[in-house]
GUPA-942901 format. One record per residue (C-alpha): residue in three letters; y, z negated, x. Coordinates in pm, whole numbers, always signed. Each point is the difference from the previous one (the first is absolute). Example, Ala and Ser with C-alpha at 12.3 -4.5 7.8 and 13.67 -1.06 7.14 Angstrom:
<nodes>
> type / py / pz / px
> ALA / -450 / -780 / +1230
> SER / +344 / +66 / +137
</nodes>
This chain:
<nodes>
> type / py / pz / px
> MET / +380 / +567 / -1104
> LEU / -220 / -302 / -44
> ASP / +190 / -324 / +43
> ARG / -201 / -194 / +259
> ARG / +115 / -331 / -148
> SER / -196 / +19 / -324
> SER / -356 / +59 / -110
> PRO / -112 / +335 / -145
> SER / -199 / -192 / -260
> SER / +294 / -213 / -111
> PRO / +83 / +135 / -350
> ALA / +376 / +12 / +43
> HIS / -29 / +159 / +343
> VAL / -220 / +272 / -146
> ALA / +264 / +62 / -265
> ARG / +271 / +43 / +261
> ARG / -208 / +224 / +222
> ARG / -102 / +226 / -287
> CYS / +354 / +26 / -129
> LEU / +171 / +62 / +334
> ALA / -248 / +176 / +226
> ALA / -280 / +254 / -15
> LEU / -333 / -154 / +84
> ALA / -198 / +110 / +302
> SER / -301 / +218 / -84
> LEU / -351 / -136 / +36
> ALA / -297 / +186 / +144
> LEU / -304 / -211 / +73
> ALA / -269 / +58 / +260
> PRO / -250 / +261 / -122
> GLY / -338 / -136 / -92
> LEU / +112 / -363 / -15
> LEU / +153 / +9 / -347
> ALA / -218 / +228 / -205
> ALA / +153 / +48 / -343
> ALA / -209 / -86 / -302
> PRO / -25 / +270 / -269
> ARG / +253 / -42 / -280
> PRO / -182 / -141 / -303
> ALA / +100 / +81 / -354
> ALA / +240 / -252 / -153
> ALA / -159 / -228 / -258
> PRO / +178 / -75 / -327
> SER / +215 / -313 / +25
> ALA / +50 / -281 / -248
> ALA / +323 / -171 / +105
> THR / +318 / -123 / -166
> TYR / +335 / -49 / +173
> GLU / +258 / -268 / -81
> VAL / +330 / -109 / +154
> VAL / -17 / -380 / +9
> HIS / +342 / -63 / +155
> ALA / +313 / +206 / +66
> PHE / +229 / -131 / +273
> THR / +364 / -46 / -90
> GLY / +169 / -7 / +340
> GLY / +239 / -268 / +122
> ALA / -149 / -348 / -30
> GLY / -302 / +152 / -176
> GLY / -100 / +204 / +303
> ALA / -57 / +370 / +62
> ASN / -214 / +241 / +201
> PRO / -334 / -187 / +12
> THR / -241 / +114 / +270
> SER / -312 / -221 / -12
> LEU / -213 / -227 / -219
> MET / -277 / -258 / +44
> PHE / -188 / -248 / -217
> THR / -49 / -362 / +101
> SER / -324 / -186 / -64
> ASP / +139 / -148 / -324
> GLY / +70 / +348 / -141
> THR / +377 / +4 / +54
> LEU / +150 / +334 / +100
> TYR / +247 / -16 / +289
> GLY / +194 / +279 / +162
> ILE / +292 / +108 / +212
> ALA / +325 / +155 / -126
> GLN / +198 / +154 / +283
> LEU / +333 / -59 / -176
> ALA / +110 / -308 / -193
> GLY / +297 / -230 / -41
> ALA / +365 / +37 / +88
> ASN / -79 / +54 / +367
> GLN / -282 / +248 / -73
> ARG / -233 / -160 / +255
> GLY / -303 / +30 / -227
> ALA / -229 / -249 / -172
> ILE / -350 / -128 / -67
> PHE / -82 / +30 / -371
> ARG / -290 / -104 / -217
> LEU / -145 / +84 / -339
> ARG / -194 / -286 / -160
> GLY / -109 / -24 / -361
> GLY / +209 / +306 / -77
> VAL / +317 / -167 / +131
> PHE / +188 / +163 / +289
> GLU / +209 / -209 / +239
> ILE / +151 / +12 / +345
> ALA / -180 / -257 / +217
> HIS / +232 / +32 / +300
> ALA / +305 / +215 / +73
> PHE / +35 / +57 / +374
> ALA / +317 / -124 / +165
> ASP / +202 / +116 / +299
> GLY / -191 / -97 / +311
> GLU / -336 / +39 / -172
> VAL / +70 / +373 / -35
> SER / +280 / +189 / +171
> THR / +22 / +342 / -162
> GLN / +89 / +103 / -353
> ASP / -163 / +345 / +19
> TRP / -339 / -7 / -175
> ASP / -112 / +313 / +184
> GLN / -8 / -205 / +320
> GLY / -320 / -167 / -125
> LYS / +145 / -342 / +60
> LEU / -258 / -194 / -204
> ASP / -373 / +35 / +62
> PRO / -281 / -66 / -252
> LEU / -111 / -357 / -64
> VAL / -339 / -158 / +69
> GLN / -152 / -324 / -127
> GLY / -101 / -224 / +288
> PRO / -309 / -223 / +21
> ASP / +218 / -292 / -119
> GLY / +83 / +187 / -322
> LYS / +364 / +60 / +96
> LEU / +169 / +338 / +39
> TYR / +94 / +138 / +341
> GLY / +208 / +301 / +96
> THR / +229 / +155 / +256
> THR / +342 / +160 / +0
> PHE / +83 / +301 / +213
> ASP / +335 / -112 / +132
> GLY / +74 / -362 / -93
> GLY / -20 / -317 / +204
> SER / +232 / -153 / +257
> ALA / -17 / +306 / +229
> GLY / +6 / +255 / -282
> LEU / -336 / +134 / +123
> GLY / -226 / -128 / -275
> LEU / -110 / -318 / -174
> ALA / -338 / -136 / -109
> TYR / +17 / -239 / -295
> ARG / -198 / -202 / -254
> LEU / +81 / -38 / -368
> GLU / -72 / -351 / -126
> ALA / -128 / -85 / -349
> ASP / +355 / -98 / -104
> ASP / +130 / +341 / +119
> THR / +163 / -140 / +312
> LEU / -7 / +252 / +285
> VAL / -100 / -159 / +332
> PRO / +81 / +202 / +317
> LEU / -302 / -13 / +233
> HIS / +77 / +228 / +293
> HIS / +313 / +179 / +115
> PHE / -105 / +309 / +193
> GLY / +205 / +23 / +317
> GLY / -92 / +335 / +154
> GLY / -192 / -152 / +290
> GLU / -373 / -43 / +31
> ASP / -14 / -92 / -370
> GLY / +129 / +347 / -88
> GLU / +263 / +118 / -243
> ARG / +19 / +169 / -340
> PRO / -319 / -133 / -167
> ASN / -132 / +251 / -247
> ASP / -248 / +26 / -285
> GLN / -223 / -263 / -152
> LEU / -148 / -293 / +189
> ALA / -379 / -45 / -3
> THR / -195 / -327 / -9
> GLY / -242 / -33 / +289
> PRO / -341 / -169 / +16
> ASP / +166 / -296 / +170
> GLY / +249 / -55 / -283
> ALA / +295 / +135 / +201
> LEU / +210 / +301 / -99
> TYR / -6 / +328 / +192
> GLY / +279 / +255 / -7
> THR / +166 / +289 / +177
> ALA / +345 / +36 / +153
> ALA / +159 / +333 / +77
> THR / +56 / -78 / +369
> ALA / -44 / -275 / +259
> GLY / +283 / -42 / +248
> GLY / +73 / -264 / +260
> GLY / -124 / +211 / +287
> GLY / -283 / +142 / -211
> SER / -77 / +364 / -52
> GLY / +184 / +37 / -329
> LEU / -325 / +90 / -178
> PRO / -95 / -124 / -347
> LEU / -126 / -357 / +9
> VAL / -277 / -177 / -188
> TYR / +61 / -375 / -18
> ARG / -168 / -314 / -133
> MET / +210 / -252 / -189
> ALA / -117 / -352 / -86
> LEU / +109 / -136 / -336
> ASP / +265 / -208 / +177
> GLY / +164 / +320 / +130
> SER / -111 / -8 / +364
> VAL / -63 / +357 / +118
> THR / -248 / +120 / +262
> PRO / +24 / +364 / +118
> LEU / -346 / +160 / -4
> ALA / +9 / +371 / +79
> GLN / +222 / +304 / +32
> ILE / -145 / +315 / -149
> GLY / +87 / +366 / +39
> THR / +309 / +156 / +148
> TRP / +377 / -23 / -44
> LEU / +95 / +118 / -350
> ASN / -355 / -87 / -100
> GLY / -35 / -75 / -370
> LEU / -249 / -281 / -55
> SER / -138 / -86 / -344
> ARG / -65 / -352 / -126
> GLN / -303 / -186 / +133
> THR / -305 / -11 / -232
> LEU / -262 / -270 / +52
> ALA / -350 / +142 / -48
> SER / -331 / -170 / -70
> ASP / -94 / +3 / +370
> GLY / +288 / -238 / +79
> ASN / +212 / +266 / +174
> PHE / +329 / +162 / -97
> TYR / +39 / +374 / -55
> SER / +315 / +210 / -2
> MET / +122 / +358 / +21
> SER / +263 / +127 / +240
> GLN / +213 / +311 / -14
> TYR / +27 / +55 / +374
> GLY / -286 / -213 / +135
> GLY / -350 / +104 / +100
> ILE / -128 / +147 / +323
> HIS / +231 / +302 / -15
> SER / +298 / -182 / -158
> HIS / -23 / +220 / -309
> GLY / -113 / -271 / -238
> GLY / -317 / -184 / -79
> ALA / -161 / -324 / -107
> GLN / -75 / -314 / +191
> ARG / -193 / -325 / -30
> MET / +148 / -330 / +120
> ALA / -189 / -325 / +50
> PRO / +185 / -318 / -104
> ASP / +62 / -75 / +370
> GLY / +191 / +328 / +43
> ARG / -266 / +220 / +163
> VAL / +60 / +356 / -126
> THR / -251 / +286 / -18
> ALA / +100 / +354 / -98
> ILE / -265 / +121 / -245
> TYR / +148 / +330 / -117
> SER / +249 / +238 / +164
> VAL / +161 / +318 / -126
> GLY / -87 / +288 / +232
> PHE / +202 / +113 / +299
> ASN / +304 / +225 / -54
> ARG / +11 / -60 / -375
> PRO / +281 / -133 / -223
> SER / +23 / -373 / -59
> MET / -191 / -193 / -263
> VAL / +219 / -143 / -279
> PRO / -182 / -293 / -166
> SER / +132 / -157 / -319
> GLY / -83 / -339 / -143
> GLY / -261 / -130 / +245
> PHE / -374 / -45 / -56
> VAL / -191 / -172 / -280
> GLN / -367 / -94 / +32
> HIS / -242 / +86 / -279
> ALA / -314 / -193 / -95
> ASP / -195 / +280 / +171
> GLY / +141 / -127 / +331
> LEU / +207 / +312 / +67
> LEU / +377 / +13 / +55
> TYR / +208 / +226 / -225
> GLY / +351 / +127 / +63
> THR / +256 / +270 / -68
> THR / +210 / +234 / +213
> GLU / +328 / +165 / -89
> ILE / -94 / +342 / +137
> SER / -288 / +235 / -86
> LEU / -215 / +189 / +248
> ASP / +202 / +317 / -63
> GLY / +317 / -180 / +113
> SER / +148 / -21 / -349
> GLU / +166 / -315 / -130
> ASN / -279 / -56 / -253
> GLY / -224 / -261 / +159
> THR / -362 / -110 / +2
> VAL / -233 / -285 / -92
> PHE / -261 / -76 / +265
> ARG / -266 / -255 / +87
> MET / -103 / -139 / +338
> THR / -295 / -198 / +131
> LEU / +70 / -306 / +213
> ASP / -93 / +201 / +309
> GLY / +253 / +274 / -76
> LYS / -192 / +278 / -177
> VAL / +241 / +158 / -249
> LYS / -45 / +222 / -305
> ILE / +267 / +153 / -221
> LEU / -67 / -69 / -369
> HIS / +290 / +180 / -161
> HIS / +273 / +245 / +98
> PHE / +301 / -22 / -228
> LEU / +115 / +345 / -106
> GLY / +317 / -84 / -193
> PRO / -84 / +55 / -370
> GLU / -219 / -314 / +4
> GLY / +235 / -200 / +223
> ARG / +143 / +4 / +350
> MET / +107 / -260 / +261
> PRO / -233 / -293 / -86
> PHE / +79 / -353 / +109
> GLY / -292 / -237 / +53
> LEU / -294 / -105 / -216
> VAL / -135 / -297 / -192
> VAL / -370 / -58 / -70
> GLY / -72 / -39 / -370
> SER / -246 / -242 / -156
> ASP / -197 / +306 / -120
> GLY / -61 / +116 / +360
> ALA / +250 / +287 / -9
> LEU / +321 / +20 / +203
> TYR / +344 / +41 / -154
> GLY / +335 / +115 / +130
> ALA / +329 / +166 / -80
> THR / +185 / +297 / +146
> ILE / +374 / +29 / +42
> ALA / +11 / +365 / -103
> GLY / -217 / +277 / -142
> GLY / -187 / +8 / -327
> PRO / +69 / +224 / -302
> ALA / +372 / -89 / -6
> GLY / +40 / -48 / +374
> TYR / +103 / -368 / -19
> GLY / -322 / -171 / +110
> VAL / -324 / -124 / -151
> VAL / -229 / -303 / -21
> TYR / -355 / +100 / +91
> ARG / -359 / -120 / +29
> ILE / -241 / +112 / +271
> SER / -362 / -100 / +37
> PRO / -153 / -79 / +341
> ASP / -168 / +342 / -8
> GLY / +331 / +180 / -63
> ALA / +0 / +61 / -379
> TYR / +373 / +13 / -81
> THR / +175 / -62 / -336
> VAL / +369 / -9 / -93
> LEU / +61 / -300 / -227
> HIS / +372 / +34 / -60
> SER / +262 / +258 / +89
> PHE / +367 / -99 / +25
> ASP / +212 / +241 / -205
> ARG / +341 / -77 / +152
> PHE / +144 / -115 / +331
> GLU / -94 / -368 / +45
> TYR / -136 / -10 / +358
> PRO / -327 / -197 / -25
> LEU / -32 / -182 / +331
> GLY / -235 / -239 / +177
> ARG / -359 / -109 / -49
> LEU / -129 / -82 / -347
> ALA / -109 / -355 / -86
> LEU / -300 / -84 / -218
> GLY / +88 / -261 / -261
> PRO / -227 / -271 / -142
> ASP / +18 / +184 / -335
> GLY / -169 / +302 / +159
> ARG / +316 / +212 / -1
> LEU / +155 / +174 / +299
> TYR / +358 / -97 / +77
> GLY / +253 / +199 / +198
> VAL / +372 / +48 / +50
> THR / +244 / +286 / -18
> SER / +320 / -19 / +199
> TYR / +211 / +192 / -252
> GLY / -183 / -35 / -332
> GLY / +114 / -186 / -310
> THR / +378 / +30 / -17
> GLY / +15 / +138 / +354
> LYS / -32 / -337 / +177
> GLY / -380 / +0 / +25
> SER / -289 / -121 / -211
> ILE / -335 / -179 / -1
> TYR / -271 / +196 / -180
> ALA / -360 / -66 / -99
> VAL / -283 / +248 / -45
> ALA / -299 / -106 / -210
> VAL / -327 / +170 / +96
> GLU / -304 / -45 / -220
> SER / -246 / -49 / +285
> LEU / +223 / -271 / +152
> ARG / +49 / -167 / -337
> ARG / -377 / -23 / -49
> ALA / -47 / -141 / +350
> ALA / +269 / -266 / -60
> ALA / -127 / -101 / -344
> PRO / -188 / -333 / -19
> PRO / -374 / +37 / -65
> ARG / -116 / -27 / -360
> ARG / -197 / -309 / -92
</nodes>
């Protein structure tokens, strides 16, 4: 059963749900999501490298997300680290790995990484890193924080379960006004208990904006698009409460732009939207149209017209999690399972649906979370159980990305 406290697009929550429960099947409204024909796979030119193997203990374990800062430093979240196993923020800079901050009691409450206690980081407009914890803070209902340049963690907002919500989940997004926008699993304090979208100023003051969907609704992270609005997917939202997509203005006005049809199983989004240079939004779902736990890649216009680009069948991957737009115009992602060996793949898909497997994992490592595009043109990702079993950071070099990242010849 879906835990209403955490986001379906939070990497660690997805891990728990896939390990402990069978996913609901997905059947989308006929005619609204016409599937594109499956194109032949193009030959790939990619090399795979493990750049860091986690050691456990003070060195961290079970990473779930990565991001690059504007200076090219790679930061990420390890769900376990230190003697108290509260997790940590790590970085990889100049080939050197280090723990930037190990979370303490009060910042995080649980030791179980499957609880998804640490959400992905984002770089704010001031250049500092911001994030949220699922269950920390003075009330144990979540904490928003900032990481200073000297690695000091500054608590910004203690979620109290009232109008400000509880259990913040997934990555914050920077808005057009320079504030941060996020989601919380529920809003209490006399509210409806529905998922909450909130605005947080850089000083930590929180303004509730909108509640979206229904109880047990799974709401993805907010994605700021070029029109100045935020877009998200919901598992139990939409007109018929069977899932859909919505647009939210920065002032909290919400418009449902796509709804799964009546009397159909719920939509199961994974990873949130990304916007391509073509202006379209791209995303992934955990379930295929036939109800199998294979998944899809789809695209959507800003007014809610959706087209399936790829149905995962298993041998070329299954259960995708989010996308990143490459500098070559293609989209890249990873799957948790499937592929020739059944342990997941890294893939490339063009905006017209041409699909290529770049790397296939040959043993159980559990690749998880969205990929990150590095300044060197390589794709970076994490496995939760790779390396020596404690997790790993890997890089995939793709020739088309390398060419796009190379400085022009003089």
